[in-house]
Structure formats: structure tokens, C-alpha cells
C-alpha positions, 0 to 999 in steps of 0.5 A: 320395405320402408315399414321394415325400417320404421322402428319408432313413432318419432321417425319421419317417413318418405318415398320418392319414385322416378320410373323413367330412371327406374329408381324407387326410394324410401327412407326413415329419419329421426325428426329434426335431425340433419337429414330431415327434409328429404328429398332435396330437389334442384328443378333447374338442374333436374337433380334429386338428392336423398341423404341419410346421416350427417355431414360436418365439413361444409355446414357453414354453406347452409343458407337461411330459408333452406328447407333442410339442414342438408340443403347445401349438399345439393349445391355441392352435388350440382357443382361437383360430380364426385362431391361425395369425396369432399364430404366429412361425416358418416352418411349414405345417399342417392343422387338422381340426375334426370338430364344425364339419366343417371342415379348415383349411390354413395356412402362415407369413406369408412362405410360406417353408415351402412348400405346392404344390397342384393343383385338379381336379374330383375332389380338391384335392392339396397337398404340401410338394413337387410330386413328391408330387403327381406321384406321385398324378397323373403326368399333371401332368408337363407343363412350364410355359414361364413357370416354366422361363423364370423359372428360367433367367433368375432361378434361381427361379420367381416369383409362386408358380408352379412349373416344372409347368404345373398345380401352383402354390404356396399364397400366403404367410399363407394360411388356406384352409378346406374343407368336405366335401373342397371348398375354400370360403374362401381367406383371407389372415391377414396383409398386409405393408402392416400393417408398411409402414404403421408410423411411422418412429422415430428412429435410437436407437429403431430400434436399441433395437427391433432389439436388444430383439427379438433379446434376446427371441427368440434363446433360442427359436432355440437351444431344443429336444432337437436339438443346435444348431450355427452355420454361421459365415461371415466376414460380419456376420450370424452374428456379430450372433447370437453377440454377442447370444446368449451360449452357455455355453462349448463348448455350441454347435458351429460350422463353416464351409465351406472349399475345396481350395486354401487356407483362405478368409477365411470359415474364417480369420475363423470360427476367430477368432469361435469362439475368442472365443465359446469354442466348438468349430469345424470346417471342412467341406471341399468338395474331392475327395470332393465332386467324385468324387460330383458326379453323385450330388449334382447329380442329387439336388439338382435332384430335391429342389428341383424348379427351386428352385436351379441345379446348382452348389448341389449343394455345399449338399446335400453340406455339409448331410450333413456338418453333420448329424453335427456338429449336426442343427439349425443357426442361420444368418445368412441373410436378415440383410443382405437384411432390414437392408441391403436386399441384392438377391441375384438379378436376371434374366440372359439365358442365353448367346446362341444356346443357348436358342430358341423359346417358352422364350427368349420366357419368359426375356425375359418374366421381365424384365418380371415381375421389374421388377414385383415389385421395385416395393414396399417394399425390406423387403417385397421381401427378406422376402416375395418374394426370400426365399420365391422365390429363397432357398427352394430352398437352404432346402428343400435344407438342410432335407432334412438339417437343422433350419434356423433364421434369427432374421432372419426372426423376426416381431418383428425384421422388423416392427422393421426396417420402422420404420427412420428415413427419413433413415438413411444407406445406409452406416450398418450397424446390425449393427456396433453390435449386435455391439459392444454384445454383444461388444467382442471380436467387434467387433474382428474385421474381416469377410471384406471388411475391414469393421469391426475396430479398425485405424486409418483408414489401415490399415482402408482399406488392408485393405479395398482389399486384400481387395476386390482379391483378391475381384475377382481371384478372381472374374475367375479363376473365374466372371467370367473374360472370354473373351479372358482365358480364351483367354490363360489356356489358353496357360499352364494347365499353370502353374496361375497362376489358383491364386494367387487361387482359394480366397481368398474362395470355396470353389467353383471351377466354372470350373476344375472343369467344365474339369478334374475334372468335364469327363467328366460335363459332356460325358456329359450335355450332348453326349448326343444325348438332350440335343442333341435338345431342341427348345429348344436350339441343338445346335451352339452347345451343342457349341461351348460345352461343347468350348471350356470343356473345352479351357480357351479359353472360360469358359461356367461359368454357361451350363453351370450352366443347361444341366445343371440344365435337362437334369436337370429334364427327365430326372427330371420331364418325359421319358416314362421319368422316370415309370418311373424315378421309380416305380422310385426310390420303390420302391428308396427304400422298400426301403432305408429 
């Protein structure tokens, strides 16, 4: 099981066993990260703690001579049976108490640091990734129609399910207690209602609460022995962080992901932001090198995330590998607009007509009803406790195979403060602009990638926003969103490459063009393979017509190709009969290589 989670040579690996308690634990951890140094032992109280992830609220409790950055957690556990409720971060862990003869399994209040599990008569299996459970129980390689349907519709699996029929995800804020190897209590130490029921405050108090939270907590997100960098974009969220946390000049490397055609708006703006903050800046380009190795990154991405992301997220793995050489820990602005502005990042969408059929397409339609149900809640609850651990988890898990990833916008104090927003607050009022301005007037003068903010006059600002909105939508129309009629017309003038007038101005991924040109061979090899076309849930003729049309350039099937490639790679790596043998072979090869 442990080898199934050992994805890189820079991981440290360990095991701990207590047969008297009926517990067998293994782990992998990135060297020098917060949780490096497990297990933590308190021989006086006979406690053992194995922790994964990070905690930000009690770092001042660390003492010189501690064997691990996380050693203070054991002292908290010794003084408070329900210590997990006091922790602030993304984590899971296990606490063994030999005196009380209990083992407690716990996770963070959002469920972001995932734990999968399977219950059987002979044992309770748990792991950070389902593939570790599959290594011990290969008979569980059975697809869940509901999980797969939700993935096809939403690009994630909902409600703590997985793509495996008999493997689930432990709910957020869990505290599960075992005795003699048997699960005796399933407790929840936190309910979002605690924050929902807070009284609203006036606009000024709300703003001051957000700012106070950032000022208090941000230093912990840049602490630790790992070099920390910042992934900059052209948006507001990372700028809020840099405005409120003033790092010493040259101490905080920054980087931005760029494309192969031109410097996109993210790159242009990030350079200015880094210059204002007196920090270095690099561009990680997603271009020919990535495309040459796309089969490797595509297959690895699907394997690592187990139905957590679509195959186009292969670029996240690629840039994370590059980012690790700049700084092994990174601070991101992810979740900022979602938490503060209630941005909804996903919704169900039916795959292209005629591709999928049978029970699977029925499960896709059922996902619409499930999604509608989970949206019936407070908007911050949806963003923090549903959208984040279900939709965003896949990208986070992928990045965490290479990096320590930190987002201050999921800090407990910050999210709790957001719930207190005044009821009369205008949807157009963006508190982030004031957070930036009060932290750094120079950063406030730089407009966003869509022309928001900055210090241009009203007329100039309106013109700038209109221009950037036009180029943004034009690029979308030339890429993912190209209508079928436009695709046919575009094929007539393809040799002129007129589409490149707009490509790369805002985005650095161009899969419509890539699937048509540089990735066409791979797309055809996978999707037109008899092994793929024989899947009972696919209409082979429609698949062939769709792939052929896209490669010829007279059809835009980018999103459908994403789904088809991801689904096929999932089946090849997890569900086909030969996947068990190939998985075992890969684990053996990985163990030898490491």
C-alpha cells in the first residue's frame, strides 16, 4: 500500500504498527515538509501521532529540539481529546492511545486533505488515495456508475463518493474512533452551521475582520524550512496576499504559467506585480516540451487523481514539476474569489450527444439532480465545503505530488469572517480591491487581466475592460468555444493560422488546436483503438466521426475529447483486467527506481 503512494524519489517513507491496537499505518511525505518526521511519540502518555498535511494556527507552540515541525501537535493531543477541532489547516492523521486502547482517525474541517476508506468484515482500510487500498484489495477495482456519471457531468465525483463502487471518502471534520481494530464511533467535530449562524456585521467591521485575519495568519503560510514561492496570475487573489504580506526584497520567488504563442495577460501583469514587490519572477512555459511528453503527463495525471480531474489538467503536473525547482512550497490565491465572491467554478454539463449510452448516461443525468441538491445551501458553505473538497481537490492533489501547496483563503479565521458579510453588500462590491489598496497603493494601480481596478480614468477604464473582454471572448471562440459552423469555415483558411491572432492573449492552454495538430496522433491512437471503441458505454461510430472531424479541423470536439481520453485512461489503469498486472508491474518498477 505504501509503495502505491510513493510517486517521487524525494518522498520519505515510513511505517508504524501496533498489533495490540490492531493498527497498521504507512505514509509518504515530501522531505522537509511540515509532516516530515513521523511518527511522533509521547512515551510518558503512551501516545503515537501520525500526521499528514500542515497546521498554521499553533506554529508558535513549536519548541527548539523538536524532532519535527509538527511535534507541538502531539502536545496538543495530550492535553485535549478533541484537539483536531482546534487545528487550522488542511490535514488528516491518526492518534493511537495505548492506555485507552483507542485509535482516532481525523481530518480537516473542509475535507480537503482526503482520506479514502473501505469497510469489510476482516478489516477497515484507509488511505490518502484509493489506489493504495486497491493494492491490498484488487477485487475492489469495480467502477461506480454513479461516480463515473458525476465525473463525466461535473469533472469531479460528488458527496464523498469515488469512481470505485466500494471505496468512499471520509467526510469533512471527522473524528472516527476504533477499539481493537473495529470502528466504534463516527463523530463530526465541526458543522458549517456554526459559521452560518454568526450575526452579520456592517461593511466596515466586515472589512476590518478580513484584514485582521490576513494580518494575523499570513506569516504562518510563509513559515518553515522549505523555500516558499508564489504562483502569480493576473487576477486579484494572489495580489491580496502580497499586499498584506510584505516579504523582504528577493526572498520570495514568483512565477507564472505562460503559453507558446505570446506573453498572456497573466504573464504581463505578474511581471509588474513582482517588480513592485521587489521579488524575482520566472515564466514556466507550456509549449513544445510539454506537448512532446503529453502522453506521459496525461496518463500520469489520470492515474494520480483517480477521477479527480480531466486529462487537460496534465499541464498542472508539468508546471508543478518545474515549480518545484524554483521553490518546493508555493502559496496560491486559489479559493479567494470562490470564498469572497461566491464564484461557482463548476456545474454539470451533458457530454456531446451520442457518445455515451446505457447506464452511464443515466448516471450523468442523475448528476444534475445531485448537483441541484448540493447547491441548496449558503453560498460560502457551497464554496468552502462542497466545491473545494470535491471539484478543487483533484488539482490540489495533483500539485501536492510535487509541492507543498498553501492557500490562505481556506484559513479557518478568514472563512469564518467571510460568513459575517453584511446582508446588504452589493454583489459588484469587491472587497479585495480595498485589501490591495490598503496594503500597497502601487499594487492597486495595476489593473487585472480583465481590466478591473487600476488607476485609469473612468472612460479609459471602461475602454480597457471592453477591450480585454473582447479579446477574452474572441480567444474562447477561437479555442474551446468555437461553434461547429465556425470550425468548418476555419478549416478552409487553416494554413493562414488566423486563429493565432487571438490565441494566447489570456490563456496558455490551446487544446482545440493541439488535439487537431500536435496531439492528433495520440488522440487517434487512444480513441480509435479497438479496445476503446469496444467499450459498451460508447457509441463507436459517433466516437470515430467526432475524432476524425476534429483532427481534420472541420469540427470542434475539444471538451468531448477531454472526457473520452480521461474515461479511457481511467479504465485502462484501474478497471481493465490487465490493469491489475500493469499496476503491480509499475509499483515494482517504481520501487526499484526509487
